N, C-alpha and C positions, 0 to 999 in steps of 0.2 A: 342555735349552737350549743353551748351554754359552755362549761368547764368540769375537766375530770381533777377531785380534790379529794387529796389522801389523808382518813381520817386518823392516821398515825400521828405522821409528822405535819401536817396541814397545808403542803405543798399542793400546788395547782397548776393545771396545764389548759388554755384557753383551744379551745377546739377552732378548727378554721375551715373556710371556704372548703365543702364538700367532703371532709371529715364527720364520721360519727364513732360514740361510743364501743361500737359493734368494731372498730377498725384495730383497738389496741387492746392486748394484755391487763387486763383491771387489776393491777400490781403492781403497786409503787417499787421503787428502787430500794427502800429500806423497810420493804414487805409487808407496808400496810395496806388497805383495802382502797381502791379508787371508788370515789362516787359521783356520780352525774350530776350537778346542780344544772339549775339556769341562770343563777349571779349569785353574785358573793356574800352578800348582804347578809347572807344567815348560817353563815361558818365562822362568824367573830374574826379579831384580831391576827390569831395564831396560824397563819399564811405565809405562802412565800410560792412564788412562778417556778412553776418545775420548764426545765429546757430537755428540749430531745438530744441524748448523748448516743455516741458510738462506743463499742466496747471493742479494745485493744484485743486480735487475738493471741499475745504473746503473755502479756501479765493480767489482764482481766479486768486492768482500769475505765474506767468509765469516762470519757473525754467529750467537748464540747461537740454539737456535732458538725460543726466546721471548721476541726482542727484538723491537721495534716501530718503531726506529729503527736505519739503517745506523751503525756505532759510526767508519766513515770520513768518507762524504758526507751523512749526516743524511737520507739519502731515506727514506720510508715502506715499511718493508719490507710490511705486512698492512694491509688496511682494515677498519675495526669493522665489522661486520655492523649490516644497517640494523634500525630498531627496526622490530617487526609493525606493520602496517597496521593501523588500528581498524576494528574491524567494525561498530561502533555502528549505524550506520545500516540494515544487513542487519538485526540484530537487533532494531529499534527495528519494521521492517515486520513481520517472521515474526511479533514479539508483538501488534501490531495485526491480524492475521488469524490466528491461532490465540484472543486475546480473541474474535472477532468470529463464529468456528467454534463456540464453546463456548454463544454464548449460544441461546434456545430457538425457535422457528419464529415464536410469537407476538411475543415483542420483535424479531426481526428485521422482522415485518409490519409494526409500531407503528411501526420505525425511518425504516422505508422511507415509511409516509403521513405522518410527520413532517415528511419532507424534501419530500413533494407538496406537502402545504399550505404548505409555506415560497415553493416556485416557486410555486403560485398565487396566495400575497400578492404576489409580486415582478413576477406578471404584470396582476395589476391595478390595483398603483400604476403601473406604464411605461405600461399603459394609458391610465390617468386623465390624464397627464401631456402626453402627447400627441393626447389627443383632448377639449381641453376643447371645440369646438363641440357635439358633442355633447351634455353633460353641462347647457350650457346651453340647449340646446333642449330636451331631455327634462321641465327643472324646469316649466315653463309647463303643459306635458301633465298633468303627474302634477298639480297644482295644480286643476285643472279637472277632471279624474276626482275629486276628492276631495271639491268642493263640489256635481258634478254628481250626483243619487244614480244616474240612469240609466247612467252612466259604469262601475258596480261591479257591475253586475248582469252575468251570463255571455254575453247572449244578444248584448251589444253589443262585449263585449271578446275573443268568441271566438275571431273571424277572425284579430286579431293579437296575441293575447296568447302570451308565450314563458314557457314551465314548463322546470320540471325533475321531473322522474318517476324512482323509486324504485318496484324491486318485488319483495320478498322476503318471504316468509313469518317471518322469525325477526326478531331485534333486529340494528342496524345504528348507523354516525353515519357522517359526512361533511362535505365542506364545498363551499361553494358560491362563487365571486367570477365577480362581473360589473364595470360602469361604479361602482356604486355603493359596492362595497367588497367584503369579506370575511366569510363569517359561518360556524359553524359549525353542525351540525345531528346529531340522532342522534331513533331511534324505533323503530317495530318496526311488519310490514305495509307492505305499497303505501301510498304518501305523492307528494303533488302539491307543489309550489312554484311560486308565480307568479313572475315576472320583469319585468314591466311590456312595454311593447310594442318598445322598442330596449337592450336592454340592453348593448349594446356586444360585447365580447369575454367570453365566457358558458363558464367551466373549473371541473369541479366532479368530487369522486371519491365514493366511498361504498365503504365497507369492513363485511363479515360478520363481527357480534361471536359469533358462533359456530362450531364444528364442524363444521355439516349441509352435507350433499351436496346441500341445496334451490337452485336460480339463484338471482342476484342480477342484476339488469338494470337500468341506468342509462340514459335518455332525456333529450335535449333536443327539448322541443317549440316547433315555431312555428305556432299555430292549432290545436291537437290533432293536427298530423302531425309524427311523427319525422322530425329532421334530423341527429340522430346518437345510436348506438346503442352498447353495449357490456355484455358479460355476461362473468361469472364463478359457474363452482361448485365452488371450490376451498374447503377447511377453512381461513378468515377472509380470504377474498379480496376482493380490490381491483379494482373497476371505473373508469373514468376518461374522460372526454369532455371534447371543445374544440371552439365552433364561434363564429366572427365573423357579429356583425347589424350 
């Protein structure tokens, strides 16, 4: 590797691993020419080791390479590196997505069904708050039906009876929400759930509780006629319908 030696002031710099004379401007700070020699034995005793320096951009003073402040004007010679930006938010999002992807299909479907049920409860609650007149007028009608035997027979109420119909050969669970509140149901095979003559906004969803390929069909019936219908044949499939009366 060798040394760079100033022929004017006798200063020298020892080349480091990977450095070559071509990497340097062959001129000393004193103005003398720098010569490349393999050893210092041939240049006599008038020599001193040169250090790498950094020039102050404000006053031009030469300072040691590792100096942070100029020794003349005290100007900051180097700006400390900024701390790395935290990536905690990104790591948190990636962790949530990873946890969700690791769940089984059954758990994912159950989670979605739970969110749907919560949404139905909120819809039913808001409906009850903003439709007090309908609830008030329905109460006397319900009382008259309970006290009059003829009003509970299918022949007298079939023309305006609102019902939820679920049709599936296997097991299922569901949730029904109307102006009276929200309730959970479960069963096997086709069933119907009467809601009365004027149930307000009706929302319902049903889920297959097996991995069968049969079709689950959910309907809202008004006087026996379907007004809303949805079906699914997927494993653990979900069918949801909503209608306003």
